[in-house]
Phi, psi and omega in degrees: 000136182268136177290133181291344181266310185249358179060026178275133183277137179213155175235014183276106180279129178271310182193181176234154173207163185256127175257132180254112187243130172284139183227177179300147183291160176231120180054039178077011181249144177292134183246136175232129178262128175255108189255124177276105183257154181249147171254141182240156172263136176280126183275359180273116182296333182273358182279137179287335180268123181268325183230137177217161182258143180297143182262144176234075190296335181272352185245312186210147177276158178303136178066006180278154179245014175219152179289163181296319183292325175292318179298322178294321179293316179293324177295321177297322177295318179298320178293325186284315188234354176097196188285280184297315175300322177295324178296317179295320179293321180297322178295323178294329182267012178063035173231063191300136178200149180278159178295322179296321179295319177299317179294323176296322178295320179295317181293328183272352180293136180290142178286150183289153174267118182266146170290149183302118183281152175240336178232117183236154174240138184235134176205171179257156174226154191261121164293312175215118191305129178083355184234312185220134184228154172241185183232137176243139180235127184236151172272110185286337179285323182255356178054056178218158179278128178269320180196161178233117181261142186283351183225171176247089189218138181294324181294320179296317179295319180296318179298319181293317181295326178294335179285349177233084186290350183272007182288130183250331183226134177236111175267135186209171172277196186267014179293131182293329183291325176289327175296317178294318179297318178292324180294324180277320185277329180222073186296336181268355182280151177272124178270135182238121175283137182289133184291324179296317179295325177296315179293324178294319177295323176297318177297320177297319180296320177294320180295320177293324177296317177297321178297324178290340178249039183298325180290322175295323177298317179295323179294320178295323178294320178296323178295319178296320179292322179293331178284356177057063176243080184287156174273130183298131174090357180250121182252167179295140181290159176297153182305316179296322179293321178297320178294321178298317179295320179296320179295318179292324178295320178293323178294321177294323178296317178296320179294322178295318178299322179291321177299316179297321180294315180292325179294321179295334178278358179090013181285133178291165183296324178294322178292322177297318180298318180293320181292324183265352179076031178234167179286148180296330178294327176296317178297316179298319181293319179294318180294321179293326181280344180080019179169175181286152180287152175253105184283133176223133183250123179293153180285122177225137177294143182282125177285338177286331183273340186304317181293345186250008184295322179296319179295319180296319179297321179295317179293324178294319179293332180280354176110356179275103188231023176261121186302317182293322178294319177298321180296318180296316179293324182291330176297325177290340177274355179108007180286134183242010181279185185268164178291328182297325179296319178292320179297321179293321178296318181294322179296318177297322181293319178296322181295323180289331183270351183297137178293163185295326182275350183287158179291129180253150175297144183299137180296143181238157175242122185286121183289139177288153175290169179296321179296317179295319179296320177297324177294321176301318183295332183269356184257153172289152185296333180281359179257359180238164185280176186293321180296320178294322177297317179296319179296317179297324177299316177294320181294318180293328176293325179281326184223086179299337179297326178290329176295319177295317179297321179296317180295319178294322180296317179295322178295321180292319177299320178295322177298315180294335179280007178111031180282186181286120184293337180293341181279351185294316180297320177295320179297317181298318181296320179287320181289339180293343179248027183231188177293346179263027185300313182297317178296318180296322178296321176295321177296321180295324179291334184238037191294325181296318179292327178290320176300318179295327177295328180283323188266345181243170182255004184281137176221174177263016180301316176299329178294320178299323177296320178293327177296322176298322177293322177298317179300316181297315181293317183296317180288331177295334181269007172058031177073006182259013185274137170274163181299315181300319181293315179298318180298316180294320180294323179290319183284330188250342185295328182283000000 
């Protein structure tokens, strides 16, 4: 036996003692190994250790009370579900351990050794959405997390990048602080703007452009309604429902007028949100859109009403055709939906039964939302239906600026799909005098990263997948996780 201090070989047995080791369960039963271990005397006169215990490196670590294989299984449980949940699961699996012990095992586990990365992706993740953020850095070639930073700061990113001087490509979103951090920490690396974030910013710019032409949008919708082009399956709302929608629309208009008044007085968006009882992001979104949102709900059949449709048809055929009475009777049958749903069903039923010569409600054309309208502007005409093409024709006649913005948006999408990079500067110059001016200015400030997005295939999509995993782990820990524990679970759980 070799002495652990001086590696001197000896066979002089000093004594024996029994070690009690917890091991993996057998047939659902807790297993304990009682190991007869020997103590030896060191035969080297110059060694400071006189007595040592024989080592079993493949079975158990020194001074440990569990076998290596049991510790590895319990550690995997700790990484997967955490402390207290892991303790409850371990007891069910006949491997009892406390939650504190599992957390100590997670904290003491060695971090992995990564190969020097050359292509990294950087993005932020939320400690608490809208208030506090951290930074995640991933190796895009190996699709693994390299590190988790507790803050969203350019200096932190720069310090981390300086510790890996071999990085050649940094893929990131359009946040300016990550651009500054990459510029300081890896000045020779090529920065690549993520294509999804570019398209998302383009969609926001189109939506804001549509919001600035809200009156032209309303005029185009009126022309479509006057042409009597109804949407199949959408009927006029019940009178009470129409009044409710009108009241809510008026309330949104009053809130928008109040936002404009407070903004004109110099009140910040956070102060406006507190005064009106809304989130500051709502105020920012309304101000960017140039007006209050117009809520529209697509027609969907009620899943709560589906089991009772046969009963409703029978009652309708028997002469009971008052929506409120049907709703009261339906509640006794177990229906838990709203009265408005029954009123809408009754209105549709009356419309189907109306004779051909009777007066019908005027056909209406459901106006698209701003988001939907922005999507129309970014699509080729052969990718949308005939009604949408007709609507765009009326809209472009009312607002030619939107036609120019639509053409520029399609060209930019084509560029991102692998177009000629030489056209990017010309596109920026043309878009600077259009409704996409703000978006074009942002592209001009980050033009090198946008060029790299066109010419390379790197994106931050793998980083987004890792962020989803962080969300799952963070929520699993019920908000009680410290940064060191969360970082270890993210780096080692995979």
